[in-house]
C-alpha positions as CSV (number, residue, x, y, z in Angstrom):
1,M,115.9,48.1,164.1
2,T,112.2,47.5,164.7
3,T,109.4,48.2,162.4
4,R,106.3,49.9,163.6
5,K,102.9,48.7,162.4
6,T,100.4,51.4,161.5
7,Q,97.6,51.0,163.9
8,L,94.5,53.0,164.5
9,S,94.4,55.0,167.7
10,T,92.0,53.7,170.3
11,A,89.5,56.4,169.4
12,D,89.8,55.7,165.7
13,A,89.4,52.0,166.2
14,R,86.4,52.5,168.4
15,R,84.9,55.0,165.9
16,E,85.3,52.3,163.2
17,A,83.7,49.7,165.4
18,V,80.8,52.1,166.2
19,V,80.2,52.9,162.5
20,T,80.3,49.2,161.6
21,S,77.8,48.4,164.4
22,A,75.6,51.4,163.4
23,V,75.3,50.0,159.9
24,A,74.0,46.6,161.3
25,V,71.8,48.0,164.0
26,F,70.2,50.9,162.0
27,A,69.6,48.4,159.2
28,Q,67.5,46.3,161.6
29,S,65.3,49.0,163.1
30,G,65.8,52.2,161.2
31,Y,66.7,55.7,162.4
32,A,63.8,56.6,164.6
33,S,63.5,53.3,166.4
34,T,67.1,52.7,167.2
35,P,68.5,54.1,170.4
36,I,72.2,54.9,170.7
37,A,72.4,52.4,173.5
38,A,71.6,49.6,171.0
39,V,74.5,50.6,168.7
40,A,76.8,50.9,171.8
41,E,75.8,47.5,173.0
42,H,76.5,46.0,169.6
43,A,79.9,47.7,169.5
44,K,80.6,46.6,173.1
45,I,81.3,50.1,174.3
46,S,79.4,52.5,176.5
47,P,76.7,54.8,175.2
48,A,78.6,57.8,176.7
49,Y,81.6,56.9,174.5
50,V,79.4,56.7,171.4
51,F,78.2,60.2,172.2
52,K,81.7,61.3,172.7
53,L,82.5,60.1,169.1
54,F,79.1,61.2,167.6
55,P,77.4,64.1,169.5
56,A,74.0,63.2,168.1
57,K,72.2,60.1,166.8
58,V,71.8,61.7,163.4
59,A,75.5,62.2,163.1
60,L,76.0,58.5,163.7
61,F,73.3,57.5,161.2
62,V,74.9,59.8,158.6
63,A,78.3,58.2,159.3
64,A,76.8,54.8,158.8
65,L,75.1,55.9,155.6
66,D,78.3,57.5,154.3
67,R,80.1,54.2,154.9
68,C,77.4,52.4,153.0
69,Y,77.9,54.7,149.9
70,E,81.6,54.2,150.1
71,Q,81.1,50.5,149.9
72,I,78.8,50.9,147.0
73,V,81.4,53.0,145.0
74,D,84.1,50.4,145.9
75,A,81.8,47.6,144.6
76,L,81.1,49.5,141.4
77,E,84.8,50.1,140.8
78,K,85.4,46.4,141.4
79,G,82.7,45.6,138.9
80,A,84.0,48.0,136.3
81,T,87.5,46.5,136.5
82,Q,86.0,43.1,135.8
83,A,83.9,44.1,132.8
84,E,84.6,42.1,129.6
85,T,85.1,45.3,127.6
86,Q,85.1,49.0,128.4
87,V,82.0,49.6,126.3
88,P,79.6,51.6,128.6
89,A,76.9,48.9,128.5
90,D,79.4,46.2,129.5
91,V,80.9,48.3,132.3
92,L,77.4,49.2,133.7
93,H,76.3,45.5,133.5
94,S,79.4,44.4,135.4
95,M,78.9,47.2,137.9
96,G,75.4,46.0,138.4
97,A,76.5,42.4,139.0
98,S,79.0,43.6,141.6
99,Y,76.3,45.8,143.3
100,A,73.9,42.8,143.3
101,A,76.5,40.8,145.2
102,L,77.1,43.7,147.6
103,I,73.4,44.0,148.6
104,A,73.2,40.3,149.3
105,D,74.4,41.8,152.6
106,R,70.9,42.9,153.5
107,D,72.3,45.4,156.1
108,L,73.6,47.7,153.4
109,M,70.4,47.4,151.5
110,M,68.1,48.0,154.5
111,L,70.2,50.9,155.7
112,Q,69.5,52.6,152.4
113,V,65.8,51.8,152.6
114,H,65.6,53.2,156.1
115,A,67.6,56.3,155.1
116,Q,65.1,57.0,152.3
117,A,62.3,56.6,154.7
118,A,63.9,59.1,157.1
119,T,64.5,61.9,154.6
120,D,62.3,64.2,156.6
121,V,65.4,64.7,158.7
122,P,67.4,67.3,156.8
123,E,70.8,65.8,157.6
124,I,69.7,62.4,156.4
125,A,68.1,63.8,153.3
126,E,71.4,65.6,152.5
127,A,73.4,62.4,153.1
128,V,71.1,60.4,150.8
129,R,71.4,63.1,148.1
130,R,75.2,63.2,148.5
131,G,75.4,59.4,148.4
132,I,73.2,59.1,145.3
133,A,75.1,61.9,143.6
134,R,78.4,60.2,144.3
135,V,77.2,56.8,143.0
136,T,75.6,58.4,139.9
137,S,78.6,60.6,139.1
138,F,80.9,57.6,139.6
139,A,78.8,55.3,137.4
140,S,78.6,58.0,134.7
141,S,82.3,58.9,134.7
142,R,83.7,55.3,135.1
143,S,81.3,53.7,132.5
144,G,81.3,56.6,130.0
145,G,77.6,55.9,129.6
146,T,75.0,58.4,128.4
147,A,72.7,60.1,130.8
148,T,70.0,57.7,129.7
149,E,72.1,54.6,130.3
150,V,73.1,55.8,133.8
151,Q,69.5,56.7,134.6
152,Q,68.4,53.2,133.6
153,F,71.3,51.7,135.7
154,I,70.2,53.6,138.8
155,A,66.5,52.9,138.2
156,F,67.2,49.2,137.8
157,G,69.2,49.2,141.0
158,Q,66.2,50.7,142.8
159,L,64.0,48.0,141.4
160,C,66.5,45.4,142.6
161,H,66.2,46.9,146.1
162,L,62.5,46.6,146.0
163,L,62.5,43.0,144.8
164,T,65.2,42.0,147.3
165,T,63.4,43.8,150.2
166,L,60.2,41.9,149.3
167,D,62.1,38.7,148.9
168,V,60.2,37.8,145.7
169,F,62.9,36.0,143.8
170,G,61.7,32.5,143.0
171,S,58.0,33.5,143.5
172,E,55.7,32.0,141.0
173,E,53.2,34.9,141.2
174,P,52.9,36.4,137.7
175,W,53.6,40.0,138.9
176,A,56.8,38.8,140.7
177,A,58.0,36.7,137.8
178,A,57.5,39.7,135.5
179,L,59.5,42.0,137.7
180,T,62.3,39.6,138.4
181,E,62.8,38.4,134.8
182,G,66.4,38.6,133.9
183,I,67.6,40.2,137.2
184,R,70.7,38.8,138.9
185,H,70.2,38.0,142.5
186,H,72.7,36.9,145.1
187,A,71.4,35.2,148.2
188,P,72.8,36.1,151.6
189,E,75.4,33.8,152.9
190,G,73.8,30.5,153.8
191,G,70.6,31.5,152.0
192,E,68.8,30.3,149.0
193,P,69.4,32.2,145.7
């Protein structure tokens, strides 16, 4: 008797490869400046096949953004399970540490930045709203925190994005030191913390 391994179909495997490539490529140059051909080249498949999987560039960008928010929720869950206690403040703190480690992958962070800059596209605005709603709802329900605690958690995350985007950790400028005080930062692999 032989056992069969569960494998993705060729189309499903290529779809996964395209979405993974889309995260990386859109993170580099944003929605407006990224042609489908660049994502196809990164995924090592033809642009025609990408269009077969995703009929429009916006659909591909939204799929990449949805993947990003899935990874965020997964990271928050991982952080929550590692919390020292299940007191809301501890859970949120641990979630934040896990998220800080996640955005050391600048692709995930920059994809979110580019998405926020492209919210004039209705489908992208809806995907950002849906993603933020999912993250906020998860942080609230999993931590048991108050609305104020969850609001501060999300706001602090946005500050971390700004500081990481500007690469000001370690700066001796007074304004940078004031904004980075007490913030956990994870350097990208091979980088300086």
